[in-house]
N, CA and C atoms of all chains as a GROMACS GRO file, in nm:
protein
  606
    1MET      N    1   3.253   3.694   3.592
    1MET     CA    2   3.152   3.780   3.704
    1MET      C    3   3.296   3.732   3.814
    2ALA      N    4   3.283   3.762   3.922
    2ALA     CA    5   3.371   3.752   4.021
    2ALA      C    6   3.349   3.687   4.140
    3ASP      N    7   3.388   3.556   4.180
    3ASP     CA    8   3.364   3.492   4.277
    3ASP      C    9   3.327   3.558   4.385
    4PRO      N   10   3.196   3.570   4.481
    4PRO     CA   11   3.226   3.655   4.569
    4PRO      C   12   3.238   3.579   4.740
    5GLY      N   13   3.325   3.473   4.728
    5GLY     CA   14   3.416   3.444   4.833
    5GLY      C   15   3.565   3.504   4.822
    6THR      N   16   3.580   3.538   4.644
    6THR     CA   17   3.744   3.568   4.676
    6THR      C   18   3.764   3.727   4.744
    7THR      N   19   3.895   3.708   4.754
    7THR     CA   20   3.971   3.834   4.770
    7THR      C   21   3.963   3.940   4.680
    8PRO      N   22   3.937   4.045   4.670
    8PRO     CA   23   3.961   4.113   4.510
    8PRO      C   24   4.112   4.157   4.489
    9ALA      N   25   4.132   4.189   4.397
    9ALA     CA   26   4.270   4.176   4.393
    9ALA      C   27   4.352   4.345   4.437
   10PRO      N   28   4.423   4.319   4.473
   10PRO     CA   29   4.574   4.451   4.521
   10PRO      C   30   4.480   4.589   4.478
   11GLN      N   31   4.472   4.554   4.345
   11GLN     CA   32   4.462   4.660   4.254
   11GLN      C   33   4.350   4.748   4.312
   12ALA      N   34   4.238   4.650   4.297
   12ALA     CA   35   4.072   4.683   4.301
   12ALA      C   36   4.091   4.721   4.439
   13ALA      N   37   4.128   4.669   4.530
   13ALA     CA   38   4.110   4.730   4.709
   13ALA      C   39   4.161   4.873   4.686
   14GLU      N   40   4.347   4.887   4.618
   14GLU     CA   41   4.383   4.987   4.644
   14GLU      C   42   4.237   5.103   4.592
   15ARG      N   43   4.187   5.088   4.461
   15ARG     CA   44   4.144   5.227   4.424
   15ARG      C   45   4.046   5.218   4.502
   16ALA      N   46   3.967   5.118   4.549
   16ALA     CA   47   3.818   5.127   4.616
   16ALA      C   48   3.859   5.237   4.752
   17ALA      N   49   3.947   5.224   4.807
   17ALA     CA   50   4.016   5.274   4.884
   17ALA      C   51   4.056   5.487   4.840
   18ALA      N   52   4.042   5.512   4.765
   18ALA     CA   53   4.111   5.624   4.687
   18ALA      C   54   4.006   5.748   4.804
   19GLY      N   55   3.920   5.759   4.779
   19GLY     CA   56   3.871   5.851   4.886
   19GLY      C   57   3.729   5.921   4.867
   20ASN      N   58   3.689   6.028   4.956
   20ASN     CA   59   3.587   6.082   4.935
   20ASN      C   60   3.584   6.139   4.842
   21PRO      N   61   3.456   6.080   4.702
   21PRO     CA   62   3.470   6.137   4.552
   21PRO      C   63   3.398   6.248   4.587
   22LEU      N   64   3.305   6.330   4.675
   22LEU     CA   65   3.234   6.423   4.717
   22LEU      C   66   3.340   6.568   4.739
   23LEU      N   67   3.406   6.505   4.843
   23LEU     CA   68   3.487   6.651   4.903
   23LEU      C   69   3.602   6.645   4.790
   24ALA      N   70   3.664   6.539   4.698
   24ALA     CA   71   3.765   6.526   4.637
   24ALA      C   72   3.723   6.623   4.495
   25ALA      N   73   3.569   6.591   4.439
   25ALA     CA   74   3.535   6.664   4.330
   25ALA      C   75   3.514   6.808   4.392
   26VAL      N   76   3.445   6.852   4.526
   26VAL     CA   77   3.416   7.019   4.528
   26VAL      C   78   3.628   7.088   4.550
   27LEU      N   79   3.718   7.033   4.644
   27LEU     CA   80   3.817   7.058   4.660
   27LEU      C   81   3.860   7.108   4.474
   28ALA      N   82   3.855   6.977   4.382
   28ALA     CA   83   3.888   7.029   4.244
   28ALA      C   84   3.835   7.115   4.234
   29TRP      N   85   3.706   7.167   4.236
   29TRP     CA   86   3.629   7.242   4.182
   29TRP      C   87   3.710   7.361   4.254
   30LEU      N   88   3.726   7.373   4.379
   30LEU     CA   89   3.773   7.521   4.450
   30LEU      C   90   3.902   7.551   4.432
   31VAL      N   91   4.016   7.443   4.401
   31VAL     CA   92   4.114   7.498   4.394
   31VAL      C   93   4.188   7.394   4.280
   32PRO      N   94   4.210   7.441   4.162
   32PRO     CA   95   4.314   7.376   4.072
   32PRO      C   96   4.370   7.237   4.147
   33GLY      N   97   4.384   7.155   4.097
   33GLY     CA   98   4.463   7.058   4.172
   33GLY      C   99   4.415   6.947   4.310
   34ALA      N  100   4.407   7.101   4.390
   34ALA     CA  101   4.365   7.028   4.513
   34ALA      C  102   4.291   6.870   4.515
   35GLY      N  103   4.166   6.861   4.443
   35GLY     CA  104   4.122   6.674   4.404
   35GLY      C  105   4.224   6.570   4.418
   36HIS      N  106   4.327   6.639   4.346
   36HIS     CA  107   4.418   6.493   4.303
   36HIS      C  108   4.502   6.543   4.453
   37LEU      N  109   4.535   6.623   4.501
   37LEU     CA  110   4.621   6.651   4.614
   37LEU      C  111   4.554   6.521   4.728
   38LEU      N  112   4.441   6.550   4.727
   38LEU     CA  113   4.342   6.464   4.816
   38LEU      C  114   4.373   6.360   4.803
   39LEU      N  115   4.343   6.312   4.684
   39LEU     CA  116   4.364   6.197   4.650
   39LEU      C  117   4.536   6.082   4.635
   40ARG      N  118   4.603   6.210   4.706
   40ARG     CA  119   4.708   6.138   4.699
   40ARG      C  120   4.827   6.113   4.570
   41ARG      N  121   4.784   6.200   4.456
   41ARG     CA  122   4.819   6.249   4.336
   41ARG      C  123   4.880   6.384   4.294
   42PRO      N  124   5.013   6.386   4.415
   42PRO     CA  125   5.080   6.518   4.403
   42PRO      C  126   5.129   6.574   4.327
   43ARG      N  127   5.187   6.515   4.192
   43ARG     CA  128   5.269   6.530   4.080
   43ARG      C  129   5.150   6.580   4.043
   44ARG      N  130   5.038   6.516   3.950
   44ARG     CA  131   4.970   6.542   3.870
   44ARG      C  132   4.869   6.656   3.926
   45ALA      N  133   4.856   6.660   4.079
   45ALA     CA  134   4.821   6.793   4.106
   45ALA      C  135   4.898   6.874   4.098
   46LEU      N  136   5.058   6.883   4.093
   46LEU     CA  137   5.100   7.056   4.072
   46LEU      C  138   5.128   7.110   3.935
   47LEU      N  139   5.103   6.973   3.833
   47LEU     CA  140   5.103   6.974   3.713
   47LEU      C  141   4.960   7.077   3.665
   48PHE      N  142   4.837   6.991   3.764
   48PHE     CA  143   4.724   7.089   3.679
   48PHE      C  144   4.712   7.187   3.682
   49PHE      N  145   4.752   7.206   3.851
   49PHE     CA  146   4.740   7.370   3.930
   49PHE      C  147   4.854   7.440   3.816
   50VAL      N  148   4.929   7.435   3.803
   50VAL     CA  149   5.025   7.525   3.705
   50VAL      C  150   4.932   7.525   3.533
   51LEU      N  151   4.879   7.409   3.502
   51LEU     CA  152   4.850   7.408   3.358
   51LEU      C  153   4.733   7.519   3.362
   52VAL      N  154   4.636   7.539   3.497
   52VAL     CA  155   4.493   7.579   3.513
   52VAL      C  156   4.556   7.728   3.483
   53VAL      N  157   4.705   7.799   3.607
   53VAL     CA  158   4.685   7.918   3.625
   53VAL      C  159   4.754   7.928   3.522
   54VAL      N  160   4.858   7.921   3.453
   54VAL     CA  161   4.906   7.970   3.329
   54VAL      C  162   4.815   7.981   3.224
   55SER      N  163   4.692   7.912   3.187
   55SER     CA  164   4.671   7.949   3.109
   55SER      C  165   4.562   8.061   3.161
   56LEU      N  166   4.506   8.093   3.290
   56LEU     CA  167   4.403   8.207   3.377
   56LEU      C  168   4.505   8.314   3.320
   57VAL      N  169   4.623   8.292   3.432
   57VAL     CA  170   4.716   8.415   3.371
   57VAL      C  171   4.729   8.456   3.237
   58ILE      N  172   4.810   8.404   3.124
   58ILE     CA  173   4.801   8.453   2.976
   58ILE      C  174   4.644   8.527   2.958
   59GLY      N  175   4.533   8.473   2.998
   59GLY     CA  176   4.432   8.450   2.948
   59GLY      C  177   4.396   8.621   3.059
   60CYS      N  178   4.452   8.689   3.122
   60CYS     CA  179   4.406   8.775   3.175
   60CYS      C  180   4.511   8.880   3.156
   61ARG      N  181   4.615   8.857   3.130
   61ARG     CA  182   4.705   8.924   3.052
   61ARG      C  183   4.649   9.017   2.932
   62LEU      N  184   4.604   8.936   2.868
   62LEU     CA  185   4.571   8.949   2.765
   62LEU      C  186   4.419   8.991   2.727
   63ASN      N  187   4.380   9.046   2.850
   63ASN     CA  188   4.217   9.114   2.898
   63ASN      C  189   4.151   9.029   2.836
   64GLY      N  190   4.179   8.895   2.861
   64GLY     CA  191   4.037   8.808   2.785
   64GLY      C  192   3.905   8.814   2.905
   65ASN      N  193   3.767   8.776   2.839
   65ASN     CA  194   3.686   8.774   2.916
   65ASN      C  195   3.640   8.723   3.022
   66LEU      N  196   3.609   8.723   3.127
   66LEU     CA  197   3.567   8.685   3.301
   66LEU      C  198   3.386   8.693   3.270
   67TYR      N  199   3.354   8.595   3.189
   67TYR     CA  200   3.208   8.575   3.140
   67TYR      C  201   3.131   8.631   3.243
   68THR      N  202   2.988   8.698   3.216
   68THR     CA  203   2.871   8.678   3.337
   68THR      C  204   2.796   8.687   3.264
   69PRO      N  205   2.634   8.638   3.300
   69PRO     CA  206   2.541   8.619   3.192
   69PRO      C  207   2.506   8.781   3.139
   70LEU      N  208   2.478   8.741   3.024
   70LEU     CA  209   2.416   8.882   3.003
   70LEU      C  210   2.236   8.891   2.956
   71PRO      N  211   2.164   8.938   2.959
   71PRO     CA  212   1.997   8.883   2.952
   71PRO      C  213   1.983   8.927   2.765
   72GLY      N  214   1.931   8.835   2.679
   72GLY     CA  215   1.897   8.811   2.586
   72GLY      C  216   2.021   8.713   2.532
   73GLN      N  217   2.092   8.685   2.612
   73GLN     CA  218   2.224   8.625   2.508
   73GLN      C  219   2.249   8.499   2.587
   74PRO      N  220   2.181   8.416   2.509
   74PRO     CA  221   2.190   8.212   2.576
   74PRO      C  222   2.288   8.206   2.590
   75LEU      N  223   2.432   8.216   2.523
   75LEU     CA  224   2.544   8.148   2.524
   75LEU      C  225   2.620   8.234   2.614
   76THR      N  226   2.636   8.281   2.684
   76THR     CA  227   2.686   8.386   2.840
   76THR      C  228   2.655   8.332   2.892
   77TYR      N  229   2.577   8.234   2.914
   77TYR     CA  230   2.479   8.169   3.053
   77TYR      C  231   2.610   7.986   3.017
   78LEU      N  232   2.599   7.972   2.902
   78LEU     CA  233   2.716   7.858   2.866
   78LEU      C  234   2.883   7.894   2.930
   79ALA      N  235   2.868   8.020   2.860
   79ALA     CA  236   3.048   8.024   2.867
   79ALA      C  237   3.030   8.110   3.051
   80THR      N  238   2.998   8.137   3.060
   80THR     CA  239   2.968   8.214   3.235
   80THR      C  240   2.979   8.050   3.333
   81VAL      N  241   2.918   7.952   3.301
   81VAL     CA  242   2.906   7.833   3.357
   81VAL      C  243   3.092   7.744   3.328
   82GLY      N  244   3.132   7.812   3.205
   82GLY     CA  245   3.244   7.755   3.152
   82GLY      C  246   3.378   7.794   3.264
   83CYS      N  247   3.363   7.932   3.261
   83CYS     CA  248   3.450   7.986   3.354
   83CYS      C  249   3.507   8.001   3.453
   84MET      N  250   3.318   7.979   3.552
   84MET     CA  251   3.283   7.939   3.679
   84MET      C  252   3.350   7.798   3.716
   85GLY      N  253   3.371   7.710   3.645
   85GLY     CA  254   3.502   7.618   3.636
   85GLY      C  255   3.571   7.599   3.683
   86MET      N  256   3.675   7.708   3.676
   86MET     CA  257   3.780   7.734   3.742
   86MET      C  258   3.786   7.717   3.930
   87GLY      N  259   3.679   7.786   3.988
   87GLY     CA  260   3.628   7.792   4.061
   87GLY      C  261   3.672   7.885   4.209
   88LEU      N  262   3.743   7.899   4.255
   88LEU     CA  263   3.742   8.006   4.365
   88LEU      C  264   3.838   8.110   4.283
   89PRO      N  265   3.912   8.106   4.189
   89PRO     CA  266   3.976   8.206   4.136
   89PRO      C  267   3.884   8.285   4.023
   90TYR      N  268   3.801   8.208   3.944
   90TYR     CA  269   3.684   8.322   3.928
   90TYR      C  270   3.615   8.440   4.049
   91PHE      N  271   3.627   8.358   4.144
   91PHE     CA  272   3.501   8.459   4.213
   91PHE      C  273   3.646   8.595   4.293
   92LEU      N  274   3.755   8.565   4.324
   92LEU     CA  275   3.869   8.612   4.355
   92LEU      C  276   3.898   8.699   4.245
   93LEU      N  277   3.912   8.713   4.124
   93LEU     CA  278   3.902   8.791   4.011
   93LEU      C  279   3.789   8.874   3.994
   94ARG      N  280   3.655   8.848   3.978
   94ARG     CA  281   3.579   8.881   3.974
   94ARG      C  282   3.518   9.016   4.136
   95TYR      N  283   3.536   8.930   4.219
   95TYR     CA  284   3.476   9.056   4.313
   95TYR      C  285   3.583   9.085   4.405
   96LEU      N  286   3.733   9.005   4.398
   96LEU     CA  287   3.798   9.082   4.445
   96LEU      C  288   3.880   9.183   4.408
   97PHE      N  289   3.958   9.165   4.269
   97PHE     CA  290   4.063   9.214   4.154
   97PHE      C  291   3.942   9.343   4.076
   98GLY      N  292   3.805   9.259   4.040
   98GLY     CA  293   3.745   9.368   4.023
   98GLY      C  294   3.744   9.362   3.816
   99TYR      N  295   3.792   9.186   3.823
   99TYR     CA  296   3.852   9.206   3.756
   99TYR      C  297   3.724   9.124   3.542
  100HIS      N  298   3.715   9.177   3.457
  100HIS     CA  299   3.585   9.127   3.343
  100HIS      C  300   3.656   9.154   3.205
  101GLY      N  301   3.786   9.182   3.238
  101GLY     CA  302   3.866   9.170   3.073
  101GLY      C  303   3.779   9.317   3.012
  102ASP      N  304   3.867   9.319   2.878
  102ASP     CA  305   3.854   9.462   2.806
  102ASP      C  306   3.843   9.422   2.661
  103VAL      N  307   3.707   9.452   2.644
  103VAL     CA  308   3.717   9.422   2.483
  103VAL      C  309   3.738   9.494   2.405
  104VAL      N  310   3.813   9.651   2.412
  104VAL     CA  311   3.876   9.698   2.314
  104VAL      C  312   4.030   9.627   2.286
  105ALA      N  313   4.088   9.519   2.406
  105ALA     CA  314   4.230   9.544   2.404
  105ALA      C  315   4.276   9.431   2.308
  106ALA      N  316   4.382   9.421   2.215
  106ALA     CA  317   4.414   9.399   2.109
  106ALA      C  318   4.411   9.179   2.157
  107GLY      N  319   4.474   9.165   2.243
  107GLY     CA  320   4.426   9.085   2.227
  107GLY      C  321   4.338   8.979   2.318
  108TYR      N  322   4.197   9.077   2.322
  108TYR     CA  323   4.077   9.027   2.380
  108TYR      C  324   4.077   8.892   2.340
  109GLU      N  325   4.049   8.862   2.238
  109GLU     CA  326   3.946   8.722   2.166
  109GLU      C  327   4.092   8.612   2.243
  110TYR      N  328   4.170   8.614   2.199
  110TYR     CA  329   4.266   8.526   2.265
  110TYR      C  330   4.274   8.512   2.416
  111GLY      N  331   4.289   8.586   2.472
  111GLY     CA  332   4.279   8.616   2.611
  111GLY      C  333   4.158   8.544   2.665
  112THR      N  334   3.994   8.534   2.573
  112THR     CA  335   3.882   8.484   2.629
  112THR      C  336   3.901   8.340   2.604
  113ALA      N  337   3.990   8.305   2.531
  113ALA     CA  338   3.960   8.150   2.432
  113ALA      C  339   4.065   8.104   2.583
  114PHE      N  340   4.170   8.182   2.616
  114PHE     CA  341   4.279   8.096   2.760
  114PHE      C  342   4.178   8.130   2.873
  115VAL      N  343   4.132   8.204   2.908
  115VAL     CA  344   4.031   8.236   3.029
  115VAL      C  345   3.956   8.083   3.033
  116LEU      N  346   3.864   8.068   2.944
  116LEU     CA  347   3.745   7.963   2.926
  116LEU      C  348   3.798   7.850   2.914
  117THR      N  349   3.952   7.828   2.859
  117THR     CA  350   4.005   7.714   2.880
  117THR      C  351   4.047   7.684   2.993
  118ALA      N  352   4.106   7.737   3.046
  118ALA     CA  353   4.126   7.722   3.255
  118ALA      C  354   4.012   7.647   3.304
  119GLY      N  355   3.879   7.759   3.244
  119GLY     CA  356   3.725   7.718   3.335
  119GLY      C  357   3.718   7.520   3.301
  120LEU      N  358   3.740   7.514   3.138
  120LEU     CA  359   3.700   7.378   3.105
  120LEU      C  360   3.789   7.265   3.122
  121MET      N  361   3.934   7.323   3.185
  121MET     CA  362   4.001   7.228   3.169
  121MET      C  363   4.018   7.223   3.348
  122ASN      N  364   3.953   7.269   3.424
  122ASN     CA  365   3.897   7.260   3.560
  122ASN      C  366   3.816   7.152   3.579
  123LEU      N  367   3.706   7.185   3.545
  123LEU     CA  368   3.573   7.106   3.532
  123LEU      C  369   3.666   6.970   3.489
  124LEU      N  370   3.728   6.928   3.398
  124LEU     CA  371   3.761   6.812   3.354
  124LEU      C  372   3.848   6.742   3.459
  125LEU      N  373   3.862   6.842   3.568
  125LEU     CA  374   3.974   6.762   3.675
  125LEU      C  375   3.881   6.710   3.777
  126VAL      N  376   3.771   6.797   3.769
  126VAL     CA  377   3.645   6.778   3.899
  126VAL      C  378   3.602   6.638   3.861
  127LEU      N  379   3.611   6.597   3.751
  127LEU     CA  380   3.532   6.483   3.678
  127LEU      C  381   3.645   6.388   3.684
  128ASP      N  382   3.763   6.392   3.691
  128ASP     CA  383   3.858   6.284   3.704
  128ASP      C  384   3.864   6.285   3.892
  129ALA      N  385   3.858   6.409   3.918
  129ALA     CA  386   3.904   6.376   4.084
  129ALA      C  387   3.796   6.221   4.166
  130TRP      N  388   3.717   6.266   4.064
  130TRP     CA  389   3.536   6.206   4.126
  130TRP      C  390   3.598   6.068   4.050
  131ASP      N  391   3.608   6.011   3.920
  131ASP     CA  392   3.638   5.926   3.876
  131ASP      C  393   3.738   5.837   3.942
  132ILE      N  394   3.888   5.882   4.010
  132ILE     CA  395   3.992   5.838   4.047
  132ILE      C  396   3.939   5.815   4.225
  133ALA      N  397   3.861   5.882   4.249
  133ALA     CA  398   3.778   5.872   4.390
  133ALA      C  399   3.703   5.755   4.406
  134VAL      N  400   3.584   5.716   4.298
  134VAL     CA  401   3.508   5.608   4.303
  134VAL      C  402   3.584   5.494   4.239
  135GLY      N  403   3.714   5.514   4.234
  135GLY     CA  404   3.783   5.383   4.207
  135GLY      C  405   3.752   5.345   4.015
  136LYS      N  406   3.681   5.413   3.918
  136LYS     CA  407   3.675   5.400   3.816
  136LYS      C  408   3.818   5.442   3.692
  137LYS      N  409   3.919   5.539   3.785
  137LYS     CA  410   4.022   5.554   3.698
  137LYS      C  411   4.193   5.556   3.828
  138ASP      N  412   4.269   5.561   3.758
  138ASP     CA  413   4.406   5.543   3.860
  138ASP      C  414   4.450   5.653   3.900
  139MET      N  415   5.408   8.951   2.300
  139MET     CA  416   5.265   8.880   2.340
  139MET      C  417   5.219   8.843   2.261
  140LEU      N  418   5.176   8.945   2.155
  140LEU     CA  419   5.049   8.908   2.103
  140LEU      C  420   5.075   8.834   1.916
  141SER      N  421   5.207   8.792   1.908
  141SER     CA  422   5.196   8.724   1.806
  141SER      C  423   5.078   8.588   1.775
  142HIS      N  424   5.063   8.610   1.715
  142HIS     CA  425   4.944   8.512   1.650
  142HIS      C  426   4.970   8.371   1.681
  143PHE      N  427   5.084   8.324   1.624
  143PHE     CA  428   5.154   8.186   1.603
  143PHE      C  429   5.216   8.128   1.753
  144LEU      N  430   5.276   8.312   1.828
  144LEU     CA  431   5.313   8.212   1.922
  144LEU      C  432   5.238   8.184   2.051
  145LEU      N  433   5.093   8.212   2.034
  145LEU     CA  434   4.963   8.238   2.116
  145LEU      C  435   4.922   8.077   2.070
  146MET      N  436   4.943   8.021   1.940
  146MET     CA  437   4.877   7.951   1.887
  146MET      C  438   4.931   7.800   1.940
  147VAL      N  439   5.094   7.782   1.977
  147VAL     CA  440   5.218   7.705   2.027
  147VAL      C  441   5.169   7.706   2.154
  148VAL      N  442   5.138   7.828   2.228
  148VAL     CA  443   5.131   7.821   2.360
  148VAL      C  444   5.066   7.800   2.397
  149TYR      N  445   4.903   7.785   2.336
  149TYR     CA  446   4.756   7.748   2.371
  149TYR      C  447   4.770   7.573   2.339
  150SER      N  448   4.784   7.556   2.250
  150SER     CA  449   4.803   7.368   2.185
  150SER      C  450   4.946   7.323   2.312
  151LEU      N  451   5.056   7.365   2.352
  151LEU     CA  452   5.108   7.329   2.410
  151LEU      C  453   5.044   7.331   2.571
  152LEU      N  454   4.966   7.375   2.627
  152LEU     CA  455   4.918   7.352   2.780
  152LEU      C  456   4.820   7.326   2.695
  153VAL      N  457   4.704   7.292   2.596
  153VAL     CA  458   4.587   7.186   2.613
  153VAL      C  459   4.651   7.043   2.565
  154SER      N  460   4.764   7.006   2.523
  154SER     CA  461   4.828   6.898   2.476
  154SER      C  462   4.905   6.803   2.604
  155VAL      N  463   4.941   6.893   2.639
  155VAL     CA  464   5.013   6.864   2.807
  155VAL      C  465   4.896   6.835   2.938
  156PHE      N  466   4.794   6.928   2.899
  156PHE     CA  467   4.639   6.876   3.023
  156PHE      C  468   4.624   6.716   2.957
  157PHE      N  469   4.578   6.707   2.849
  157PHE     CA  470   4.504   6.599   2.808
  157PHE      C  471   4.635   6.440   2.808
  158THR      N  472   4.703   6.521   2.798
  158THR     CA  473   4.834   6.392   2.801
  158THR      C  474   4.828   6.393   2.935
  159ALA      N  475   4.833   6.429   3.021
  159ALA     CA  476   4.814   6.363   3.189
  159ALA      C  477   4.671   6.340   3.201
  160LEU      N  478   4.618   6.350   3.160
  160LEU     CA  479   4.454   6.344   3.218
  160LEU      C  480   4.402   6.179   3.139
  161TRP      N  481   4.472   6.174   3.024
  161TRP     CA  482   4.454   6.043   3.005
  161TRP      C  483   4.570   5.912   2.981
  162ARG      N  484   4.677   5.965   2.993
  162ARG     CA  485   4.775   5.835   2.976
  162ARG      C  486   4.845   5.836   3.095
  163ARG      N  487   4.892   5.721   3.130
  163ARG     CA  488   5.002   5.700   3.254
  163ARG      C  489   5.124   5.644   3.217
  164ASP      N  490   5.149   5.578   3.086
  164ASP     CA  491   5.246   5.545   3.048
  164ASP      C  492   5.324   5.600   2.895
  165ARG      N  493   5.438   5.625   2.988
  165ARG     CA  494   5.549   5.747   2.917
  165ARG      C  495   5.524   5.725   2.774
  166LYS      N  496   5.523   5.599   2.772
  166LYS     CA  497   5.580   5.593   2.562
  166LYS      C  498   5.368   5.658   2.493
  167GLU      N  499   5.295   5.634   2.603
  167GLU     CA  500   5.201   5.620   2.545
  167GLU      C  501   5.144   5.796   2.524
  168GLN      N  502   5.240   5.812   2.641
  168GLN     CA  503   5.218   6.002   2.698
  168GLN      C  504   5.324   6.104   2.549
  169ARG      N  505   5.403   6.015   2.552
  169ARG     CA  506   5.501   6.099   2.431
  169ARG      C  507   5.416   6.105   2.305
  170LYS      N  508   5.338   5.972   2.256
  170LYS     CA  509   5.315   5.982   2.133
  170LYS      C  510   5.162   6.063   2.126
  171LEU      N  511   5.056   6.048   2.256
  171LEU     CA  512   4.958   6.137   2.227
  171LEU      C  513   5.003   6.311   2.242
  172PHE      N  514   5.101   6.323   2.323
  172PHE     CA  515   5.118   6.471   2.330
  172PHE      C  516   5.198   6.519   2.133
  173LEU      N  517   5.212   6.439   2.094
  173LEU     CA  518   5.337   6.446   1.994
  173LEU      C  519   5.174   6.475   1.883
  174GLN      N  520   5.098   6.371   1.891
  174GLN     CA  521   4.998   6.399   1.802
  174GLN      C  522   4.889   6.487   1.820
  175LEU      N  523   4.853   6.538   1.945
  175LEU     CA  524   4.762   6.684   2.008
  175LEU      C  525   4.886   6.758   1.946
  176PHE      N  526   4.961   6.783   1.947
  176PHE     CA  527   5.024   6.911   1.965
  176PHE      C  528   5.063   6.984   1.819
  177LEU      N  529   5.096   6.866   1.708
  177LEU     CA  530   5.115   6.893   1.609
  177LEU      C  531   5.011   6.865   1.547
  178GLY      N  532   4.881   6.816   1.588
  178GLY     CA  533   4.782   6.835   1.505
  178GLY      C  534   4.730   6.946   1.501
  179MET      N  535   4.712   6.981   1.634
  179MET     CA  536   4.706   7.143   1.673
  179MET      C  537   4.790   7.271   1.611
  180VAL      N  538   4.896   7.279   1.572
  180VAL     CA  539   4.950   7.340   1.516
  180VAL      C  540   4.943   7.363   1.398
  181VAL      N  541   5.023   7.228   1.297
  181VAL     CA  542   5.001   7.192   1.182
  181VAL      C  543   4.828   7.239   1.156
  182GLY      N  544   4.761   7.182   1.199
  182GLY     CA  545   4.617   7.210   1.160
  182GLY      C  546   4.621   7.337   1.178
  183GLY      N  547   4.628   7.428   1.246
  183GLY     CA  548   4.590   7.541   1.257
  183GLY      C  549   4.677   7.629   1.117
  184LEU      N  550   4.835   7.574   1.106
  184LEU     CA  551   4.875   7.635   1.005
  184LEU      C  552   4.777   7.610   0.841
  185VAL      N  553   4.767   7.486   0.854
  185VAL     CA  554   4.703   7.472   0.717
  185VAL      C  555   4.565   7.531   0.710
  186VAL      N  556   4.484   7.517   0.805
  186VAL     CA  557   4.393   7.633   0.802
  186VAL      C  558   4.349   7.806   0.767
  187ALA      N  559   4.486   7.794   0.810
  187ALA     CA  560   4.539   7.959   0.790
  187ALA      C  561   4.529   7.937   0.612
  188TRP      N  562   4.628   7.910   0.582
  188TRP     CA  563   4.652   7.872   0.463
  188TRP      C  564   4.608   7.917   0.338
  189LEU      N  565   4.450   7.791   0.397
  189LEU     CA  566   4.352   7.712   0.364
  189LEU      C  567   4.248   7.870   0.327
  190MET      N  568   4.246   7.988   0.442
  190MET     CA  569   4.174   8.033   0.479
  190MET      C  570   4.211   8.192   0.371
  191TYR      N  571   4.411   8.173   0.340
  191TYR     CA  572   4.469   8.321   0.310
  191TYR      C  573   4.408   8.349   0.170
  192PRO      N  574   4.421   8.258   0.084
  192PRO     CA  575   4.305   8.413  -0.018
  192PRO      C  576   4.217   8.451  -0.009
  193PHE      N  577   4.126   8.425   0.098
  193PHE     CA  578   3.973   8.494   0.147
  193PHE      C  579   4.019   8.652   0.187
  194PRO      N  580   3.937   8.737   0.149
  194PRO     CA  581   3.979   8.880   0.190
  194PRO      C  582   3.940   8.912   0.324
  195PRO      N  583   4.034   8.974   0.402
  195PRO     CA  584   3.948   8.990   0.549
  195PRO      C  585   3.773   9.085   0.516
  196GLY      N  586   3.750   8.993   0.651
  196GLY     CA  587   3.580   9.103   0.653
  196GLY      C  588   3.606   9.215   0.695
  197PRO      N  589   3.494   9.286   0.746
  197PRO     CA  590   3.478   9.441   0.802
  197PRO      C  591   3.487   9.398   0.952
  198PRO      N  592   3.584   9.480   1.017
  198PRO     CA  593   3.594   9.426   1.176
  198PRO      C  594   3.466   9.400   1.253
  199ALA      N  595   3.507   9.323   1.346
  199ALA     CA  596   3.348   9.295   1.474
  199ALA      C  597   3.310   9.411   1.507
  200PRO      N  598   3.165   9.422   1.544
  200PRO     CA  599   3.085   9.537   1.566
  200PRO      C  600   3.109   9.510   1.746
  201ILE      N  601   3.179   9.619   1.795
  201ILE     CA  602   3.225   9.624   1.930
  201ILE      C  603   3.088   9.584   2.023
  202PRO      N  604   3.040   9.502   2.127
  202PRO     CA  605   2.931   9.522   2.199
  202PRO      C  606   2.931   9.568   2.297
   0.00000   0.00000   0.00000
């Protein structure tokens, strides 16, 4: 246990001042990589943004499913939460561009995997941004 | 774009880079983890495909 009278190590002090965890998490959810950008990790933010967007674009090009809850199919609720993990792009695709996927397209199953992966990756980024903001991670 | 193998490689690449950037900071460790994840997914996928090869394909899935 650290002596309460001593000055914290520089690294610990730097970590503690990382930022507002709630704001970082909300931003990270809304726009992939934005949470890391807020926490002054621009290179990682750019990389994560590119990865999530590329995954989403490939998924949409293959006509993958952008899930919505279907009555009587409980797994679609889970999949919807996974897809909504991508934040703003989910709502833009669904309500601005009217995208929903095409079940008879040849790439439907693969596309769905890519779309779901984009959402799940962004959910992990939300948790990562939170951890960085509270000082649990570098 | 619809090559199964190409899609598997692209998917493995995206996921491997993502988890490498998320979990590791040191360059050497990043390289090691990336190779483990990427090769694990691609080679693992090929092995599973090879094991499934003798089984006949089933009927097409019904369209919901």
